[in-house]
C-alpha positions in Angstrom: 133.3 129.5 151.2 136.3 127.6 149.9 136.6 125.0 147.2 136.2 122.0 149.6 132.8 123.3 150.8 131.6 123.6 147.2 132.5 120.0 146.4 130.7 118.9 149.6 127.6 120.7 148.7 127.6 119.3 145.1 128.1 115.8 146.5 125.3 116.2 149.0 122.9 117.5 146.3 123.8 114.5 144.1 123.2 112.0 146.9 119.8 113.7 147.6 118.9 113.6 143.9 119.8 109.8 143.6 117.8 109.0 146.8 114.8 110.8 145.3 115.0 108.9 142.0 115.3 105.5 143.8 112.3 106.4 146.0 110.2 107.4 143.0 111.1 104.1 141.2 110.3 102.0 144.2 106.9 103.7 144.7 105.9 103.2 141.1 102.9 100.9 141.1 102.6 99.9 137.4 105.8 98.0 136.8 104.7 95.4 134.4 105.5 93.8 131.1 103.4 94.5 128.0 101.4 91.4 128.6 101.0 89.0 131.6 102.4 86.0 129.8 105.2 87.8 128.0 107.8 85.1 128.5 105.5 82.4 127.2 104.8 84.5 124.1 108.5 85.1 123.6 109.2 81.3 123.5 106.4 80.8 120.9 107.6 83.7 118.7 108.9 81.4 115.9 105.3 80.2 115.3 104.3 83.9 114.9 107.0 84.5 112.3 105.6 81.6 110.3 102.1 83.0 110.5 103.3 86.4 109.3 105.2 84.7 106.4 102.0 83.0 105.4 100.1 86.3 105.4 102.9 87.9 103.3 102.5 85.2 100.7 98.9 86.0 100.0 98.0 87.3 96.5 96.9 90.6 97.9 97.6 91.8 101.5 95.0 92.2 104.1 93.9 95.9 104.3 93.0 97.5 107.6 91.5 101.0 107.3 89.8 103.4 109.7 86.8 105.4 108.6 86.6 108.3 111.0 83.1 109.5 109.9 81.6 106.0 110.4 83.7 105.3 113.5 84.6 101.8 112.3 87.6 99.8 111.3 87.3 97.9 108.0 89.4 94.8 107.4 89.5 93.5 103.8 90.8 90.1 103.0 91.8 88.6 99.6 89.0 86.6 97.9 90.7 83.2 98.6 90.3 83.8 102.3 86.5 83.6 102.2 85.4 81.2 104.9 88.3 81.9 107.2 87.8 82.1 111.0 89.9 83.8 113.6 90.3 86.7 116.0 90.9 90.4 115.7 92.7 91.8 118.8 92.7 95.5 119.5 95.7 96.2 121.6 96.2 99.5 123.4 100.0 99.9 124.2 99.4 102.5 126.9 96.7 100.6 128.8 96.3 96.9 128.6 93.0 97.1 130.5 91.4 98.5 127.3 92.4 95.6 125.1 89.6 93.5 123.5 89.1 90.8 121.0 86.5 90.3 118.3 85.7 87.1 116.5 86.5 87.0 112.8 84.1 85.1 110.5 84.4 85.6 106.7 81.4 83.5 105.7 79.5 85.7 103.3 82.1 88.1 102.1 85.8 89.0 102.6 85.3 92.3 104.5 84.6 92.7 108.2 83.6 96.0 109.8 84.1 96.6 113.5 82.6 99.6 115.3 85.1 101.6 117.4 82.9 104.5 118.5 83.4 103.5 122.2 87.2 103.3 122.0 89.5 105.9 123.5 91.2 108.1 120.9 94.9 107.4 120.3 97.2 104.6 119.1 95.9 101.1 118.7 97.5 98.0 117.3 95.1 95.8 115.4 96.4 92.2 115.4 94.6 89.7 113.2 95.1 85.9 113.5 93.0 83.6 111.3 93.0 80.1 109.8 91.9 78.9 106.4 92.2 75.3 105.2 94.5 74.3 108.0 97.0 77.2 107.4 97.4 79.8 110.0 98.0 83.5 109.2 98.7 86.6 111.2 99.1 90.3 110.5 99.1 93.5 112.5 98.9 97.2 111.8 99.0 100.3 113.9 96.1 102.7 113.6 95.3 106.1 115.2 91.7 106.7 116.1 
C-alpha cells in the first residue's frame, strides 16, 4: 500500500465521520431554546435587571434554603416585605416539562415553605418575582435536591 492509498483511506474515513455527525444532528428531536418565548424574554431583560437591583437594595437579602430531612424549600424575606405577593418558579434546566410555579403570599409572616418531596433530584433554579408597594423585585438561586 503506497502513500496515496493511505491518504485516500484517511479522507474517506473523515467523510464518513462527517456524514455520521450531520445525520445524528439532523435526527436530534429536542432542538429547542431554554424557553419557548426566549426572544421575547431577551428583549425585556432590562426590566429584569431593574428588578434584581431592587432586590439587592433590600436591608437583608432573601434567603433560599433546602431542608433535606423535611423535603422542603424555605424562602425567608426581610421584615419590610411582609404583605408582598408574587410567584416562585422552580426551573429545571435539563427538562422544561418539570418546571412549575407556586404563588407567593407573605400575609402572616415573612417565610414561605414549599414542599419538594415529589420533585426529581438534581439541579433546580428557584426564581422569585414579587411586588410590594408598587415596587417589583426578583432574585434567583440554584439549589440541588
